[in-house]
N, C-alpha and C positions, 0 to 999 in steps of 0.2 A: 175411702176404703169401704168395701162391703163384702159380704159373703155369707155363707150359711154357718156363721160362727156359733159354735157351741160355747158353753161356759169355759172361760180361761182358768186353768189351774196353774198355780205358780208356787214355788217354794219360797219360804221366808227370806233366805239369803239372796235369791235372785230378785225378789221384789224390792228388798232394801237397796241392793246395788243399782238396779235400774232406776229407781226413784232418785237416788243420789246422783247418778249420772245425768239424768234429765235436768235436775236442778242445777248441776254444775254447768251443763251446756247452756241453759237459759241465762245464767249469771255471766258466762263468758261472752255470749253473743248478743245478749239483750234484744233478741228478736224472737218472734213467734214462729213456730214450725208446726204446720198442720199434722204431719205424721207423728211428731212427738206428742202433740196434744192428744191425738187418737190413742197412741200407745199408753200414755199416762191415764187416760180415762178407762181403758181396758184393764190396766193393772189395778186401778182403784176398785173396780168391780170384781176382780178375780177372787177366786176361792184359794186361800193360802192353805197348802197341804204339805204333809211330809213327803220327801222324795219318793217313797214307796207307794204313795197314793196318786201320783201323777198318771193319767191315762197313758198307756203305752203307745198310742197313736197320735199324741199331741206334740206339736213342734215347740220345744223348749230351748233354753240357751244351750249352745254347743251341739244341738241336734244337726244331723246331716240329712237333708231332705231332697228328694228328686221331684221336680215339678215339670208339668207339660203346659206350654202355651196353648190355650184353647183355640186361638185363631190361626196360628202358624203350625201347630203340631210339633214344634221343637221342644226338646227336653233339656233341662239343665239341672245341675246338682249344686246345692249350696250348703254351707255349714253356718248356722246363725251364731254370731259371736258378739262379744262386747266390743265397743268401738275401738279400743286399743289393740285388739287382736285382728281387726279387719285387714285384709291384704297380706297377712302372714303366710297364707297359702292361697293358691289360685281360687279356691271356692269359698274362702272365708269372707262372709258378708256381714257387715255390721247390722245389728238389730235397729240402729238408728237410720240406716238407708231405707228409702221408701219401700223396696221389696222386702227387706228384712222385717220392718215394722208390720207390713201387711201379712207376712207369713206367721209371725210369732203368735202362738196360741191356737192356730188353726189345726185341723186334724186331717189325717189321710182321707181322701175322697172329697174334701171341701174344695170349692172353687172360690178364688179370691179375685176381686176386681178393685183396681185403684187407678187414680188419675195419673197420667204421664203428660209431658208437654204437648204431645201430638194426639191426645185423646185418652182412651182408657185401655188398660191391659188386663187380660183375664188369664189366670193360671190355675190349674188343678194340681193339688198335692197328690202325686201318684204313689209315693212310698216314703216311709221314714226309714232311712238306712241305718241310722244310729240315733239313739236317744240316751243321754247319760243315766237318767233315772232307771230306764228299763234295763240297761246294761248292768247297773249296780245290783238290781234285783236278781238278775240271772246269775251274776257272780256269787251273790249271797246264798242262792239256792243250790249251788254246786256241792256235791258231796265232798267231804274232806279227802284230801289226797295223801 
């Protein structure tokens, strides 16, 4: 996995849940997984912040993101979810899936490159259609009704 990654920001509840899920996955499978190793390393280096301090253009858990394949020019939309929620909706993609792991923590405008069985794939994050932390900030700033 590579890209023009900026510093990953993560909330404490997301950090704890992801680290627990990674440990559970390792205990259950007893195998190494390069994508999870990379995700764990990024989480370990991440800056833990309050939800209102997450940059509004960063891909966080439950974010809906539109990406463009740099080589084919095709676009897709994904919602980055915890493994148990993957597949619940057509665009629900586990953060443990290779592309989910690759996108997590990147920001709008970043290009992500990662290995696939037949080579490498490069996608650019075109837009963040929904980020729970930004949505919560906007809701909190609404005047009382």
